Structure formats: structure tokens, C-alpha cells
N, C-alpha and C positions, 0 to 999 in steps of 0.2 A: 407302756403299760402303767408305770409308776406315775407318769404325768396324768393319765386318765383317772387313776384312783385319787390323786390329789385334787384334781379338778372336781370330781364328784363329791369329795369330802367338803371342799370349800362351798360348792353349790348347796349341798344339804345344810351346812351350817348357816348360810345366808338365809335360806328359806325358813329355818327354825327361828332364827333371831327376828326376821321381819314379821312373822305372824304372832309371836308371843305377846306383843303389846295389845293385840286385839282381844285377848282373853283376859278378863279381870279376875283378880283373886278374891276369895271370900274375906280376906283380911280387911277389906274396905267397909265391912259391915260391923256394926257395934253389937256384939253378942251379949253385952251386959244389959241392953235395953230390948226386952222382948215385946213385940207388938202382937196383939191377938184381937182380931175383929172379923165381923161378917160383913160382906159387901156384895155388890152386883158387878159382874164383869162388863166393862164398856167396850173393850176390844182385846183381841188375843192374837198372838203369833206363835204358832207351833212349829218352831224352826230352831236350828242350831246357830250359835253355840249353846243357847239356853232358850227355852220357851219363855215367853213373857205375857203378862196380862196387865191391863189397866183396870183397877177396881175402885169403885166409889164406895166410901164409907163416911156417913155423916157429912155429906157435901164436900168431902175431900177426895181427890183422885190420887191413888197410889200406883206407881209403876212397880209391879211385882216380878222379880226375876225368879223363874222356876228352875227346874233341873233341865239337863240336856234331853232332847227328844227320846233318845234311846233309853234313858233311865225312866222317863215318864211312861213310856210304853211298857217297860219291864215292871214298873210298879202298878200298872193298870189304869193309867190316866191317858185317855185318848183326847184328840183334838176336839171331838164332839162334846166332851165333858166340860171343857173350859171355853165354850163359845159365848159370844156376846149375849147378855141377858141372863146368864146363869148366875145363881147365887152360890157363894162358897164362904167358908171360914178360912182365914189365913193366919198362920202363926209363923213369925219370922223376926228378922232384925233390920233396923233402919241403916241406910248407907251413912257413913260418917260425914260425907261431904255433899252428896247429891240429894237435894231436898226432894221429898216425896217419893223416894225409891227405897225399896226393901227387898231382901232376899227371903224367900219362903223356905222355912225348914220343913213345914208340913202343911198340907191343906186338907180340908174336910169338904166333901161333896156328898150331899144327901146323907149326912151323918156318918159317912165312911171316911176313915182317916187314911191318908196317903203320905208316907214318909218320903221326902225328896232328897235327903242327903245320901 
């Protein structure tokens, strides 16, 4: 019985450690540089761990990291609202190392504000 408990504990630990690098922290985004622009969605992925969109603003394409799908749904943002061709305003922070990536703090769709944090 003790061996089974120890084996389960080791297995659980290994699973947790192996998946943690897949999730990125918000510390990688520069919260001192606020980005605020309106653009058109070129593509979107409404999936976990975070929904993402590619948005064109002034001939520049940004990869925008949104909230997890469960939070997007709770806040009232559906996959249909962030589909290709839709226009939205994004307020967020640029990634410190990845060029043209940002994390959205909030988005505005049809002048409706959605807080994503």
C-alpha cells in the first residue's frame, strides 16, 4: 500500500513538472509599455491554454494572447466574436522577447469592453 502511494505521488509530481513549461507566465510581458490599437482579426484560435488571435494594425500583424477559453466564455466573449475579419480594439502589453506578440488585458468589440484578466 505504501509503495502504491509513493508511486502515485512520484507519477503526479512528474506529470506536474512536465506540463509546467508549456504554460507561460505573464511576467514575460512588459506591463510598463501599454499598447492600445484597433485592428482586424486575420485568424483566431479559441482553444486552451489561451485563446489567440492575429490582428493587423497599420500593416503590422500582432499575435495577441487572450484569456483561457473558460474565462473568455465567463466574460461573454464567444468564438464567433473573434472570428476572422472582425474588428476590435486591443489594450495590452508587448512580450519582452517575442517580437510582435502581446498579451491582451482587455478588448473592445462593437464598443463593448471585455476585461480578460
